[in-house]
C-alpha positions as CSV (number, residue, x, y, z in Angstrom):
1,M,50.2,42.1,134.4
2,N,48.4,43.4,131.3
3,I,49.9,41.9,127.7
4,I,48.3,43.9,124.6
5,R,49.2,42.2,121.6
6,V,48.4,44.5,118.5
7,R,48.7,43.4,114.9
8,R,48.8,45.8,112.0
9,K,50.2,47.8,109.1
10,I,52.5,50.8,109.5
11,A,51.7,53.7,108.0
12,S,53.8,56.2,109.5
13,S,56.0,56.7,112.4
14,R,53.2,57.8,114.8
15,I,50.9,55.2,115.6
16,R,47.4,55.5,117.8
17,I,46.7,52.4,120.0
18,S,43.4,52.5,121.0
19,E,43.3,50.0,123.1
20,L,46.7,51.3,125.8
21,K,44.1,53.6,127.4
22,E,43.4,51.7,130.4
23,L,47.4,51.9,130.2
24,I,47.3,55.6,131.1
25,G,50.2,56.6,133.7
26,K,51.2,53.4,134.2
27,Q,55.1,52.0,133.6
28,V,55.4,50.2,130.6
29,E,57.9,48.3,128.2
30,I,56.5,48.6,124.2
31,I,58.6,46.3,121.7
32,V,57.6,46.1,118.2
33,K,58.3,43.4,116.0
34,E,58.7,42.8,112.7
35,T,56.3,39.7,111.2
36,E,56.4,37.7,108.4
37,P,53.1,37.9,105.8
38,A,51.4,35.1,106.6
39,K,52.0,32.1,103.8
40,G,49.0,32.1,101.8
41,T,48.7,35.3,101.6
42,F,47.7,37.4,98.0
43,E,48.6,40.9,99.3
44,G,48.3,43.7,97.7
45,K,46.1,41.4,95.0
46,N,42.6,40.7,94.1
47,V,41.7,37.7,95.4
48,Y,37.6,38.0,94.3
49,G,36.3,34.8,92.4
50,I,39.8,32.9,93.5
51,L,37.4,30.0,94.9
52,S,34.7,30.6,91.7
53,G,36.3,27.1,89.7
54,Y,35.5,24.9,92.9
55,K,31.5,26.6,92.8
56,D,29.0,23.8,92.1
57,T,27.1,25.3,89.5
58,Q,23.5,23.0,90.1
59,K,23.4,24.7,93.5
60,S,23.0,28.2,92.9
61,Y,19.6,27.9,92.5
62,Q,19.5,25.5,96.1
63,E,21.1,28.6,98.0
64,K,19.0,31.4,96.5
65,Q,16.4,29.6,98.8
66,A,18.3,28.5,101.0
67,W,17.1,31.3,104.0
68,E,13.4,30.5,102.2
69,L,14.0,27.6,103.5
70,I,15.8,27.5,106.3
71,A,12.8,30.1,107.9
72,R,10.0,27.7,106.6
73,E,11.5,25.1,109.2
74,K,11.5,27.2,111.4
75,H,8.5,29.4,112.1
76,G,6.1,27.6,110.1
77,N,4.0,28.5,107.3
78,R,2.3,31.3,108.9
């Protein structure tokens, strides 16, 4: 018995679910259940910069140089 769980927002009365391709021609039971949005989500709002108050401005230079430092540590200075 296969159980497939698909979570998405319904935009119309017609739904395409590609995960059901392997069940074509078989008897299935389809149950649709409305779920509550997860607590702490900001549906419909822009959350860009929401954590900017916690940033450490003194480490921004280190963050910019992180890739170069890690590459040197891993591969040496060639």
